[in-house]
One Martini backbone bead per residue (centre of mass of N, CA, C, O) as a GRO file, in nm:
protein
  360
    1MET     BB    1  -0.710   0.916  -1.199
    2LYS     BB    2  -0.464   0.983  -1.023
    3SER     BB    3  -0.507   1.294  -1.005
    4ASN     BB    4  -0.785   1.273  -0.872
    5PHE     BB    5  -0.690   1.134  -0.617
    6VAL     BB    6  -0.486   1.347  -0.523
    7ALA     BB    7  -0.691   1.578  -0.501
    8LYS     BB    8  -0.862   1.441  -0.279
    9ILE     BB    9  -0.641   1.418  -0.071
   10LEU     BB   10  -0.575   1.725  -0.053
   11LEU     BB   11  -0.863   1.805   0.047
   12THR     BB   12  -0.827   1.695   0.343
   13PHE     BB   13  -0.598   1.946   0.396
   14LEU     BB   14  -0.714   2.231   0.334
   15PRO     BB   15  -0.759   2.384   0.606
   16ILE     BB   16  -0.459   2.371   0.698
   17VAL     BB   17  -0.332   2.505   0.450
   18ILE     BB   18  -0.488   2.770   0.469
   19PHE     BB   19  -0.378   2.853   0.742
   20LEU     BB   20  -0.071   2.858   0.674
   21ILE     BB   21  -0.095   3.070   0.452
   22ALA     BB   22  -0.245   3.294   0.614
   23ASP     BB   23  -0.029   3.315   0.845
   24TYR     BB   24   0.187   3.444   0.650
   25PHE     BB   25   0.002   3.712   0.559
   26PHE     BB   26  -0.146   3.727   0.835
   27GLU     BB   27  -0.298   3.749   1.104
   28PRO     BB   28  -0.391   3.509   1.320
   29LYS     BB   29  -0.694   3.586   1.344
   30ILE     BB   30  -0.749   3.586   1.038
   31SER     BB   31  -0.648   3.299   0.964
   32ILE     BB   32  -0.850   3.143   1.147
   33ILE     BB   33  -1.108   3.249   1.018
   34ILE     BB   34  -1.059   3.143   0.733
   35ALA     BB   35  -1.026   2.841   0.807
   36ILE     BB   36  -1.306   2.807   0.943
   37ILE     BB   37  -1.476   2.877   0.696
   38VAL     BB   38  -1.371   2.649   0.517
   39THR     BB   39  -1.457   2.419   0.706
   40ILE     BB   40  -1.762   2.481   0.710
   41ILE     BB   41  -1.806   2.447   0.410
   42GLN     BB   42  -1.711   2.154   0.391
   43PHE     BB   43  -1.905   2.039   0.601
   44THR     BB   44  -2.168   2.119   0.453
   45LEU     BB   45  -2.118   1.976   0.180
   46PHE     BB   46  -2.091   1.693   0.300
   47LEU     BB   47  -2.371   1.682   0.437
   48ILE     BB   48  -2.537   1.717   0.176
   49LYS     BB   49  -2.410   1.481   0.005
   50GLU     BB   50  -2.384   1.235   0.245
   51LYS     BB   51  -2.567   1.259   0.508
   52GLU     BB   52  -2.311   1.327   0.703
   53VAL     BB   53  -2.075   1.341   0.947
   54ASP     BB   54  -1.747   1.491   0.953
   55PHE     BB   55  -1.517   1.421   1.197
   56PHE     BB   56  -1.248   1.510   1.054
   57LEU     BB   57  -1.319   1.812   1.037
   58LEU     BB   58  -1.322   1.849   1.342
   59PHE     BB   59  -1.029   1.778   1.369
   60ASP     BB   60  -0.923   2.011   1.198
   61LEU     BB   61  -1.049   2.238   1.371
   62ALA     BB   62  -0.889   2.174   1.630
   63LEU     BB   63  -0.608   2.212   1.503
   64ILE     BB   64  -0.646   2.505   1.407
   65THR     BB   65  -0.703   2.629   1.683
   66LEU     BB   66  -0.433   2.553   1.809
   67LEU     BB   67  -0.255   2.699   1.603
   68GLY     BB   68  -0.380   2.980   1.652
   69LEU     BB   69  -0.309   3.009   1.953
   70ILE     BB   70  -0.008   2.988   1.910
   71SER     BB   71   0.021   3.235   1.724
   72ILE     BB   72  -0.088   3.444   1.923
   73HIS     BB   73   0.111   3.391   2.157
   74PHE     BB   74   0.378   3.421   1.949
   75GLU     BB   75   0.379   3.742   1.907
   76ASN     BB   76   0.592   3.758   2.085
   77GLU     BB   77   0.907   3.862   2.031
   78SER     BB   78   1.073   3.650   2.208
   79PHE     BB   79   0.905   3.397   2.047
   80PHE     BB   80   0.910   3.420   1.734
   81LYS     BB   81   1.144   3.210   1.654
   82LEU     BB   82   0.975   2.954   1.781
   83LYS     BB   83   0.711   2.919   1.623
   84PRO     BB   84   0.778   2.705   1.397
   85ALA     BB   85   0.845   2.479   1.602
   86ILE     BB   86   0.572   2.467   1.747
   87LEU     BB   87   0.396   2.401   1.498
   88GLU     BB   88   0.546   2.134   1.431
   89ILE     BB   89   0.497   1.986   1.700
   90ILE     BB   90   0.189   1.955   1.661
   91PHE     BB   91   0.228   1.736   1.421
   92VAL     BB   92   0.361   1.490   1.552
   93PRO     BB   93   0.113   1.333   1.683
   94VAL     BB   94  -0.044   1.312   1.416
   95ILE     BB   95   0.164   1.146   1.257
   96LEU     BB   96   0.185   0.918   1.464
   97LEU     BB   97  -0.107   0.826   1.435
   98PHE     BB   98  -0.077   0.742   1.136
   99ILE     BB   99   0.154   0.532   1.181
  100VAL     BB  100   0.011   0.345   1.417
  101ASN     BB  101  -0.286   0.397   1.263
  102GLN     BB  102  -0.411   0.262   0.986
  103ASN     BB  103  -0.723   0.302   1.004
  104PHE     BB  104  -0.722   0.608   1.043
  105LEU     BB  105  -0.579   0.678   0.781
  106LYS     BB  106  -0.781   0.544   0.589
  107LYS     BB  107  -1.032   0.707   0.677
  108TYR     BB  108  -0.916   0.989   0.621
  109LEU     BB  109  -0.861   0.934   0.302
  110ASN     BB  110  -1.166   0.815   0.232
  111ARG     BB  111  -1.363   1.061   0.232
  112TYR     BB  112  -1.317   1.128  -0.109
  113THR     BB  113  -1.344   0.840  -0.206
  114PRO     BB  114  -1.445   0.576  -0.379
  115GLY     BB  115  -1.652   0.391  -0.165
  116ASN     BB  116  -1.459   0.413   0.100
  117ASN     BB  117  -1.209   0.190  -0.036
  118TYR     BB  118  -0.956   0.289  -0.201
  119VAL     BB  119  -0.783   0.288   0.054
  120ASN     BB  120  -0.555   0.057   0.125
  121ASP     BB  121  -0.314  -0.121   0.286
  122PHE     BB  122  -0.095  -0.080   0.074
  123ILE     BB  123  -0.104   0.230   0.072
  124THR     BB  124  -0.071   0.290   0.379
  125LYS     BB  125   0.206   0.160   0.414
  126LYS     BB  126   0.356   0.351   0.224
  127LEU     BB  127   0.270   0.615   0.366
  128GLN     BB  128   0.393   0.550   0.645
  129LYS     BB  129   0.686   0.559   0.547
  130LYS     BB  130   0.679   0.857   0.458
  131LEU     BB  131   0.593   0.971   0.737
  132SER     BB  132   0.849   0.882   0.884
  133VAL     BB  133   1.035   1.067   0.727
  134LEU     BB  134   0.889   1.332   0.789
  135LEU     BB  135   0.921   1.317   1.095
  136THR     BB  136   1.227   1.326   1.097
  137MET     BB  137   1.252   1.603   0.960
  138ILE     BB  138   1.094   1.767   1.172
  139VAL     BB  139   1.273   1.709   1.415
  140ILE     BB  140   1.530   1.826   1.294
  141HIS     BB  141   1.410   2.108   1.231
  142VAL     BB  142   1.342   2.192   1.519
  143PHE     BB  143   1.636   2.189   1.627
  144LEU     BB  144   1.741   2.399   1.420
  145ILE     BB  145   1.560   2.632   1.506
  146ILE     BB  146   1.649   2.652   1.801
  147TYR     BB  147   1.946   2.695   1.746
  148SER     BB  148   1.919   2.951   1.556
  149ALA     BB  149   1.767   3.139   1.760
  150TYR     BB  150   2.043   3.146   1.961
  151ASN     BB  151   2.316   3.119   1.740
  152LEU     BB  152   2.207   3.285   1.495
  153SER     BB  153   2.116   3.465   1.256
  154THR     BB  154   1.838   3.596   1.114
  155LYS     BB  155   1.899   3.493   0.829
  156GLU     BB  156   1.956   3.197   0.906
  157TRP     BB  157   1.689   3.149   1.050
  158GLY     BB  158   1.506   3.208   0.804
  159PHE     BB  159   1.603   2.969   0.634
  160ILE     BB  160   1.554   2.735   0.835
  161SER     BB  161   1.241   2.806   0.905
  162GLY     BB  162   1.163   2.792   0.596
  163ALA     BB  163   1.315   2.649   0.332
  164LEU     BB  164   1.453   2.387   0.439
  165LEU     BB  165   1.218   2.182   0.460
  166TYR     BB  166   1.146   2.190   0.155
  167ILE     BB  167   1.420   2.093   0.060
  168MET     BB  168   1.418   1.821   0.206
  169ILE     BB  169   1.160   1.710   0.075
  170GLY     BB  170   1.247   1.748  -0.220
  171ALA     BB  171   1.503   1.571  -0.205
  172TYR     BB  172   1.362   1.309  -0.132
  173PHE     BB  173   1.167   1.284  -0.380
  174PHE     BB  174   1.388   1.307  -0.595
  175THR     BB  175   1.551   1.061  -0.507
  176GLU     BB  176   1.319   0.857  -0.531
  177LEU     BB  177   1.270   0.902  -0.831
  178ILE     BB  178   1.549   0.817  -0.933
  179ILE     BB  179   1.549   0.533  -0.810
  180ASN     BB  180   1.293   0.432  -0.957
  181ARG     BB  181   1.404   0.472  -1.242
  182LEU     BB  182   1.647   0.280  -1.212
  183LYS     BB  183   1.474   0.025  -1.138
  184MET     BB  184   1.327  -0.001  -1.423
  185TYR     BB  185   1.572  -0.113  -1.526
  186GLY     BB  186   1.519  -0.449  -1.624
  187LYS     BB  187   1.234  -0.490  -1.598
  188GLU     BB  188   0.951  -0.671  -1.609
  189TYR     BB  189   0.712  -0.775  -1.837
  190ILE     BB  190   0.354  -0.786  -1.867
  191PRO     BB  191   0.062  -0.883  -1.984
  192VAL     BB  192  -0.215  -0.739  -2.137
  193ILE     BB  193  -0.559  -0.838  -2.113
  194ASN     BB  194  -0.840  -0.988  -2.188
  195GLU     BB  195  -1.109  -1.203  -2.111
  196LYS     BB  196  -0.991  -1.406  -2.347
  197GLY     BB  197  -0.657  -1.378  -2.333
  198GLU     BB  198  -0.577  -1.140  -2.503
  199VAL     BB  199  -0.324  -0.952  -2.617
  200ILE     BB  200  -0.303  -0.569  -2.569
  201GLY     BB  201  -0.026  -0.555  -2.397
  202LYS     BB  202   0.210  -0.381  -2.173
  203LYS     BB  203   0.369  -0.402  -1.838
  204LEU     BB  204   0.496  -0.337  -1.555
  205LYS     BB  205   0.495  -0.524  -1.278
  206SER     BB  206   0.520  -0.287  -1.065
  207ILE     BB  207   0.238  -0.174  -1.161
  208VAL     BB  208   0.029  -0.412  -1.183
  209HIS     BB  209   0.156  -0.512  -0.880
  210SER     BB  210  -0.001  -0.246  -0.751
  211CYS     BB  211  -0.136   0.059  -0.646
  212ASN     BB  212  -0.084   0.179  -0.949
  213ASN     BB  213  -0.326  -0.017  -1.051
  214GLU     BB  214  -0.601   0.163  -1.101
  215GLU     BB  215  -0.724  -0.002  -1.365
  216LYS     BB  216  -0.702  -0.304  -1.341
  217LEU     BB  217  -0.507  -0.475  -1.512
  218LEU     BB  218  -0.525  -0.743  -1.701
  219HIS     BB  219  -0.358  -1.055  -1.605
  220PRO     BB  220  -0.155  -1.336  -1.612
  221VAL     BB  221  -0.172  -1.643  -1.420
  222VAL     BB  222  -0.027  -1.915  -1.233
  223HIS     BB  223  -0.143  -2.235  -1.097
  224LEU     BB  224   0.006  -2.505  -0.896
  225HIS     BB  225  -0.103  -2.818  -0.798
  226VAL     BB  226   0.038  -3.033  -0.553
  227ILE     BB  227   0.009  -3.396  -0.556
  228ASN     BB  228   0.002  -3.677  -0.391
  229LYS     BB  229  -0.073  -4.028  -0.370
  230LYS     BB  230  -0.250  -3.952  -0.094
  231GLY     BB  231  -0.404  -3.666  -0.149
  232GLU     BB  232  -0.205  -3.439  -0.093
  233ILE     BB  233  -0.145  -3.089  -0.043
  234LEU     BB  234   0.074  -2.856  -0.152
  235LEU     BB  235   0.195  -2.587   0.054
  236GLN     BB  236   0.257  -2.242   0.094
  237LYS     BB  237   0.409  -2.005   0.304
  238ARG     BB  238   0.393  -1.689   0.318
  239SER     BB  239   0.565  -1.430   0.350
  240ASN     BB  240   0.577  -1.155   0.574
  241ARG     BB  241   0.681  -0.957   0.329
  242LYS     BB  242   0.424  -0.957   0.201
  243ASN     BB  243   0.162  -0.755   0.079
  244VAL     BB  244  -0.001  -1.021   0.017
  245GLU     BB  245  -0.102  -1.240   0.233
  246PRO     BB  246   0.066  -1.273   0.486
  247GLY     BB  247   0.124  -1.593   0.634
  248LYS     BB  248  -0.023  -1.769   0.424
  249TRP     BB  249  -0.170  -2.029   0.275
  250ASP     BB  250  -0.078  -2.164  -0.051
  251THR     BB  251  -0.011  -2.231  -0.344
  252ALA     BB  252   0.268  -2.391  -0.441
  253VAL     BB  253   0.236  -2.248  -0.734
  254GLY     BB  254   0.304  -1.902  -0.841
  255GLY     BB  255   0.257  -1.661  -1.122
  256HIS     BB  256   0.366  -1.446  -1.359
  257VAL     BB  257   0.334  -1.379  -1.683
  258LYS     BB  258   0.532  -1.312  -1.927
  259PHE     BB  259   0.624  -1.152  -2.189
  260ASN     BB  260   0.615  -1.399  -2.436
  261GLU     BB  261   0.500  -1.624  -2.246
  262LYS     BB  262   0.421  -1.933  -2.182
  263ILE     BB  263   0.240  -2.108  -1.968
  264GLU     BB  264   0.424  -2.362  -1.950
  265ASP     BB  265   0.686  -2.200  -1.897
  266CYS     BB  266   0.590  -2.068  -1.634
  267ILE     BB  267   0.558  -2.322  -1.468
  268ILE     BB  268   0.852  -2.409  -1.481
  269ARG     BB  269   0.982  -2.153  -1.366
  270GLU     BB  270   0.823  -2.137  -1.094
  271SER     BB  271   0.903  -2.417  -0.989
  272ARG     BB  272   1.206  -2.353  -0.974
  273GLU     BB  273   1.198  -2.084  -0.805
  274GLU     BB  274   1.023  -2.204  -0.551
  275LEU     BB  275   1.110  -2.545  -0.545
  276ASN     BB  276   1.325  -2.681  -0.736
  277VAL     BB  277   1.111  -2.818  -0.943
  278LEU     BB  278   1.020  -3.064  -1.198
  279PHE     BB  279   0.723  -3.107  -1.341
  280ASN     BB  280   0.471  -3.329  -1.465
  281ASN     BB  281   0.175  -3.346  -1.605
  282TYR     BB  282  -0.021  -3.112  -1.667
  283THR     BB  283  -0.347  -3.012  -1.548
  284PHE     BB  284  -0.619  -2.857  -1.651
  285LEU     BB  285  -0.888  -2.694  -1.474
  286LYS     BB  286  -0.901  -2.357  -1.461
  287SER     BB  287  -1.047  -2.036  -1.536
  288TYR     BB  288  -1.022  -1.702  -1.378
  289ILE     BB  289  -1.132  -1.411  -1.220
  290TRP     BB  290  -0.919  -1.204  -1.002
  291GLU     BB  291  -0.993  -0.961  -0.742
  292THR     BB  292  -0.831  -0.691  -0.585
  293ASP     BB  293  -0.712  -0.400  -0.455
  294ILE     BB  294  -0.447  -0.412  -0.681
  295GLU     BB  295  -0.580  -0.640  -0.880
  296LYS     BB  296  -0.622  -0.822  -1.206
  297GLU     BB  297  -0.685  -1.170  -1.281
  298LEU     BB  298  -0.595  -1.443  -1.494
  299VAL     BB  299  -0.645  -1.771  -1.392
  300PHE     BB  300  -0.433  -2.057  -1.434
  301THR     BB  301  -0.524  -2.387  -1.349
  302TYR     BB  302  -0.322  -2.647  -1.209
  303ALA     BB  303  -0.217  -3.002  -1.199
  304THR     BB  304  -0.015  -3.245  -1.006
  305ILE     BB  305   0.152  -3.552  -0.978
  306THR     BB  306   0.362  -3.671  -0.720
  307ASP     BB  307   0.631  -3.860  -0.564
  308TYR     BB  308   0.608  -3.702  -0.325
  309VAL     BB  309   0.545  -3.757   0.034
  310ASN     BB  310   0.732  -3.520   0.114
  311VAL     BB  311   0.949  -3.229   0.175
  312LYS     BB  312   1.188  -3.384   0.126
  313GLY     BB  313   1.406  -3.227  -0.117
  314ILE     BB  314   1.266  -2.946  -0.107
  315ARG     BB  315   1.408  -2.639  -0.230
  316TYR     BB  316   1.296  -2.367  -0.123
  317ASN     BB  317   1.220  -2.025  -0.134
  318LYS     BB  318   1.302  -1.828   0.146
  319LYS     BB  319   1.223  -1.538   0.038
  320GLU     BB  320   0.908  -1.629  -0.035
  321ILE     BB  321   0.912  -1.874   0.177
  322SER     BB  322   0.850  -2.014   0.497
  323GLU     BB  323   0.678  -2.282   0.410
  324ILE     BB  324   0.614  -2.639   0.372
  325LYS     BB  325   0.316  -2.857   0.305
  326PHE     BB  326   0.129  -3.141   0.351
  327TRP     BB  327  -0.224  -3.168   0.301
  328LYS     BB  328  -0.510  -3.264   0.418
  329ILE     BB  329  -0.831  -3.222   0.344
  330GLU     BB  330  -0.937  -3.222   0.640
  331GLU     BB  331  -0.753  -2.997   0.745
  332ILE     BB  332  -0.862  -2.775   0.564
  333GLU     BB  333  -1.160  -2.792   0.641
  334ASN     BB  334  -1.110  -2.723   0.953
  335LEU     BB  335  -0.949  -2.426   0.865
  336LYS     BB  336  -1.114  -2.237   0.671
  337LYS     BB  337  -1.227  -2.026   0.911
  338ASP     BB  338  -0.916  -1.930   1.029
  339ASN     BB  339  -0.732  -1.764   0.824
  340GLU     BB  340  -0.494  -1.958   0.686
  341PHE     BB  341  -0.595  -1.893   0.395
  342THR     BB  342  -0.625  -1.802   0.091
  343PRO     BB  343  -0.884  -1.711  -0.106
  344ASN     BB  344  -0.771  -1.828  -0.365
  345PHE     BB  345  -0.735  -2.121  -0.267
  346LEU     BB  346  -1.029  -2.178  -0.169
  347LYS     BB  347  -1.149  -2.164  -0.449
  348GLU     BB  348  -0.965  -2.402  -0.572
  349PHE     BB  349  -1.019  -2.638  -0.374
  350GLU     BB  350  -1.283  -2.745  -0.499
  351PHE     BB  351  -1.145  -2.842  -0.785
  352VAL     BB  352  -0.916  -3.012  -0.659
  353LYS     BB  353  -1.090  -3.231  -0.529
  354LEU     BB  354  -1.198  -3.340  -0.798
  355PHE     BB  355  -0.926  -3.424  -0.912
  356ILE     BB  356  -0.852  -3.627  -0.692
  357LYS     BB  357  -1.102  -3.812  -0.726
  358LYS     BB  358  -1.033  -3.883  -1.035
  359SER     BB  359  -0.705  -3.962  -1.004
  360LEU     BB  360  -0.708  -4.159  -0.712
   0.00000   0.00000   0.00000
């Protein structure tokens, strides 16, 4: 599935890649004709299959035409050495557009993906970081090409303008691969389960709880709602550094169950890690399946009544949580439509209210 996705993403850049390859082997006029033919074929196939115009292919066509005109103009011998730098400079505003406009990048990549929503915010944020690195490399490479064109030998210029950029990109991805492999050592595993809650395997948390979880592997999580004796619900405000629902108010305690960890032990561990409090008398409320863009969870929801009347004395984890607060039910009801709370919490809010009504 992952390779299929990558193939489809590469397909979006096919006309431009065809032009760059053809420009290396043929005259600029021939290379632009080849690339335009490929673009027209893609445009026609998309129109037949999807019954709509692909405006991004028109964007590709405009970019190819510009690159072709640059190639034709710089056939002049005196400017020949600057041609690679000029071609790369053309890509700078395009990459910048992808970096600063997440929606444009998402739409561009979703052209050939299932349901036109496969590429989500989580994926595009990661890709934008990589594009920022690529942009930095291109800018450095452009300056090196210009310097070598006027100050170094033809052989040295040939290496810098040709192989060097690919070596830089390859070194970056190889380094990133090694770092990611090293990070995997000592990482925690979480259970993969079926819809009955039975464990059928295990996976690294970094895979199951990320955009790499393309199969949406079902795994267990716990949520603990903390309620004081006035009927107020303790909520945590998620850190702005979170990839999922940053800055929104959420359940007081929540986390993934580790492999071979009991649900009750997970509640205790997460309570200590997030709020540095050990609660007693957990009451099971409900379990349900919750699916987002990046994962699929079987949520076990619990509630507890606490003696805390306010948040004083609760030393919460400031790396994970921005703020904590006891909320009155009426306050939550009034702000439900203002996008202040996570969708996950709002779903559970309905049966938490029933628990409060029965218990207090």
